[in-house]
N, C-alpha and C positions, 0 to 999 in steps of 0.2 A: 598850111594847116597846123603844123607842129608849133610854129611861133605863137599861135593863139593859145594852144594848150600850155605852153611854157609861161605865157603871161598870166593865164588863169591860175596856174599853180602858185605863181609868185605872189598873187594878190589874194588868194583864198584866206579868209579870216578864221575858219573853223574846220575841224576834222570832218564834219558832215559835208562840207563843201568839197572836200577831196573825193568823197564817194560819188558825188554828182559828176565831177570832172572825169573820174575813172570810167564811169558809165558812158559818158559822151565819147571818150577816147575809144572804148570798145566798139561803139556804133560806127565811129569813123573808120576803123580798120576792118570792120566786118566780122567781129566776134561777139559772143553773147555775154560772157561772164568774166569777172576779174576777181583776184584776191591779192591784197597787199598785206603782208604780215611783217611785224617787227618783233624780234626777240630781244627784250630788254634784260640785260644780265644784271638784275638786282641781286640775284643769288645764283650760284652755279647749280644748286640742288633744285631750286624752284624759280626758274626764270619766268618773267612776265611776258606773255605773248599778246600783242595787240593786233587785231585784224580789222581790215576794212574790206568788205566783200559784198557782192550781189549774188553769190552762190545760192542755190535753192535752200530755203530755211530747213527743209527736211534733211538735206545732206549735212548741214552744219550741226543739226541736232544729233544725227547718227554719228558724226565724227566725234563729238565730245562724249556722247553716251558710251561709245566703244573705246574711248581713250586712244583714238587712232594716232595721236601724235607719236606714240612709241613705235609705230610701224610705218609711218608716213615716209615714203621714199623721197618725196619732194623736199620735205623738211630736212631730212638727213643730207640730201644732195646740197641744199642751200647752205648748210652749216660748214661744209668742207670744200666747196667749189666756188668758182667765180664766173664761169661761162654759162650762157643761156643753154637750155636743153629742151628738146621736144619730149613730151611724156613717153611717146612710143620708143624713143631711143634709150630712155632710162631703164627700161625693163631688162635690156641686155647689157647694161653697163657693168663693168667689172666692179666687184665689191658690193653688189646689191643682189638680194635674193630674188631671182626672177619670178618664182612662184608667188612669193609674198607680194611683190610689186604688182604683178598681174592681177592678183586678187583685189588689191587696193583700188586699182584703176577700173576693174570690172564693177566694183561696188559703186564707184563714181558714175559710171555709165547708166546705172539704174536711176540716177537722179538727173540725167541729161548732161553730164560732164564727159563728153566723148573724146575730144582732142584738145590738147593744151600745150603751152610752152611756159617755162618758168625761168625767170631771171634772178639769180642770187645777187645780193648786194652786201658788201662788207665795208661800211664807212669807217673813217678814222675815229668816230666817237665810240666804237667798241661793240655796237649792236650787230646782230645778223638780221638781214632783211631779205625779202623775196617778193617778186611781183609775177603773178601768173595771169595769162589771158587764155580763155577757153571757148571752144566752139561747142554748141549744143547739137550741131548737125552731125549725125553718125556717118554721113557720106562725104563729109568735108575733105578736101584735098590737103594732106599734111604738107605738101610742098608749098602751098600757098601760106599755110601757117608758119612754116619755116622762114619764108621771106619776110615775115613780120618781126623777126628777131631784132634787127637794128632799131626799128621804131619803138618796140617794147622796151629794149634796153635803154634807149635815150630817155624815153618818158619816165622810166622807173627812177632814174637819177634825179630828175627834177621833182618827182613825186616824193622821194625820200627827203629831199631838202625842204620841201614844203611841210611835210609831216614834222620834221625836227623843229622847224621854226614855230609851228603852231603848238606842238606838244610842250615846248618849254614854257609857254604862257598858260596853257590849260591844265597841265599836269606837272608842275615843278617837282623835280625829284630830289635835288639836294640844294642846300644853300650854297651860293656862289663862294668859292674860295678866293681869298685875297691873293695878290701877287706874291707876297712874302710866304703865305701858307703853301702856295703852289711850289715855290722855290724849295721850301723845306721838305715837302713830300716827294719832290723830284729826287733830291739827294738821299732821302730815306729809301727810295726805290733802288738806289745804287749801293745800298748797304752801308751808308755812312752812319757813324754814331752821332749823337747830339753834339759832342765836342768837335768832331770833324766838320759837321755842318756849320757850326758857329764860326770856325776858321774860314770856311769857304764863303759864307754869306756875309761875314763881317759884323756879327752881332754876338751878344752874350749867350752862353749855353742855356741859361734859364729862359731866354727869349725864344730860342729854338724849341724848347720843351713846351713853352706857352703856345706857340703856333701849332705844334703837332697835336697838342691836346684839343685845340680848337678844331683842327681837321677831323679828329676822331668824333667829336660831337656833331659837326656838320654832316658828316657822312653816315652817321648812325652806326659807327663801328664799335667793336668791343675792346680793341686795343690797337697799338700802333701797326702791327703786322696786318691786321684786318683792314685798317684804313688804307694802307698801301695797296692791298689787293683790290679794294673798292675803287680807289683812284684810277688804277689801271683798267678795271672793268668798265668804268664810266668814261674812259677816254680822256681823263683830265690830265694825264701825264703822257707826254709824247717825246720821242727822241729829238735831240737838238742837232741841227745840221752842222 
């Protein structure tokens, strides 16, 4: 079964196709709803959140009308953790307001979101992502839901890979940096001056400045420091082994 979903995700041409695959995955494992979210860090103050879900439309409307992202315990958990968790366990997890979390989940139950589990994802590209599967059955056995964690965690990895592949085509975020531009911004992240970078890379200092100016323009940054921060947020710069 899982091999079929993996193949479908690898071949999906559009984001809307991912929604259909997620729906079929939920049916296969015996749950009713899913939510796949990606927090694109285009800005630390105003990150862009992309969601694919079949949650009840009334719940989605309630969530955004009440600006519930500021009190959403699942979003907070996904930002700072890597292990899957049952929603019922999150209420009593250290660092979370039990009363606030309980109120959030009780609100969800009014819309048929009774029992769920969430899988956080922290890919090397810098985003924070999460995948939740939810049962609409108030009498559902949470032990059964807990047993679905491995399947949900595995599916979410391939789901995110498919999302990244499609999103690069449908919603290009930045112009691709050249190899030399990446080299210069890498050393800028290490605090090197243009002169020092020129010595390391083996080009003239004015050439380094030319490449860094190009990086600033491509990333839509206001200055060199801003470009470095954006390069890190976008996952364009990675440690070298």
